[in-house]
C-alpha positions in Angstrom: 213.1 217.7 73.4 212.6 218.0 77.1 212.8 221.2 79.1 210.9 223.5 76.7 208.1 225.7 77.8 205.1 224.2 75.9 202.0 225.6 77.5 200.7 228.3 79.9 197.7 228.4 82.2 195.8 231.4 83.5 193.8 231.0 86.8 190.6 233.0 87.1 188.0 233.7 89.7 185.4 234.2 87.0 186.1 232.1 83.9 183.6 233.8 81.7 184.8 237.3 82.6 188.5 236.3 82.0 187.7 234.6 78.7 185.9 237.8 77.5 188.8 239.9 78.6 191.5 237.9 76.8 189.4 237.5 73.7 188.7 241.2 73.4 192.2 242.3 74.5 194.2 240.0 72.2 191.8 238.1 69.9 192.6 234.8 71.6 190.3 231.9 70.8 188.6 230.1 73.7 187.5 226.5 73.4 185.8 224.6 76.3 187.1 221.1 77.0 184.1 218.7 77.3 183.9 217.0 80.7 186.4 219.4 82.3 186.2 222.8 83.9 188.9 223.9 81.5 189.2 226.2 78.5 191.9 225.8 75.8 193.3 229.2 74.9 194.5 229.6 71.3 196.9 232.5 70.8 198.0 231.3 67.4 197.0 228.7 64.8 197.1 225.2 66.1 197.2 221.5 65.0 194.8 218.8 65.9 196.4 218.3 69.3 195.9 222.0 70.1 199.6 222.8 70.0 200.7 225.9 68.1 202.0 225.4 64.6 203.5 228.8 64.5 207.2 228.9 65.5 208.0 230.8 68.6 204.4 230.7 69.9 202.5 228.6 72.4 198.9 228.1 73.2 197.5 227.6 76.7 194.5 227.1 78.9 192.4 228.7 81.6 190.9 227.3 84.8 188.8 228.6 87.6 190.8 228.9 90.8 189.7 226.4 93.5 190.8 225.3 97.0 192.4 222.2 95.5 194.4 224.3 93.0 194.7 227.9 94.0 197.5 229.6 92.0 197.2 233.4 92.0 199.3 233.9 88.9 199.8 232.3 85.5 201.5 228.9 85.3 204.1 228.0 82.7 204.3 224.3 81.8 207.6 222.5 80.9 207.8 219.5 78.7 209.6 216.4 80.3 210.3 212.9 79.2 209.1 211.4 82.5 207.0 213.3 85.0 207.8 210.8 87.8 211.5 211.2 87.4 211.2 215.0 87.0 209.2 215.3 90.3 211.8 213.1 92.1 214.6 215.4 90.9 212.6 218.5 91.8 212.1 217.1 95.3 215.9 216.4 95.6 216.6 220.1 94.6 214.3 221.5 97.3 211.0 221.8 95.3 207.8 219.9 96.1 204.9 218.3 94.3 201.6 220.3 94.3 199.5 218.0 92.1 200.9 214.5 91.2 200.9 213.0 87.7 197.5 212.7 86.2 196.2 211.7 82.8 194.9 214.4 80.4 192.6 212.5 78.0 194.5 210.5 75.4 197.1 213.3 74.9 199.4 212.7 77.9 200.0 213.5 81.5 200.4 216.7 83.6 201.6 217.5 87.1 202.3 220.7 89.1 205.2 221.5 91.4 206.4 224.3 93.6 210.0 225.5 93.0 212.4 226.7 95.7 211.0 230.3 95.4 207.4 229.3 96.0 206.3 229.5 92.3 203.9 226.9 91.0 204.8 225.5 87.5 203.4 222.6 85.4 205.0 219.6 83.9 203.8 217.9 80.7 204.6 214.4 79.5 203.2 213.4 76.0 201.6 210.0 75.8 203.9 207.6 73.9 202.4 205.4 71.3 201.9 201.8 72.5 203.7 199.1 70.7 
């Protein structure tokens, strides 16, 4: 179902320092993503796709802040059926696209937008099976 919060991301100036902090503070499991400067953050047991299998819980990620993507606070990610349609609606409502739709491996697509209050949030569209 579309519209659910399905992921979070934590920006960091020092990825190693941040990973150590969250691992020691909460016991979160950090797993680097090959070929990307991104770490998957496991807050609860997960399936093969990295999604939490525990009801009421989500897993997330961590990235090193950069000039291209500089959020200063955590980002929540919302599941949508169609990122392009969601970004168009967001624009109609006064929001704006920060990072357009981009593929995330074979799993799906992500994008980032700014809402009417200046907050940056993420969008997630799962890849549909071809056929």
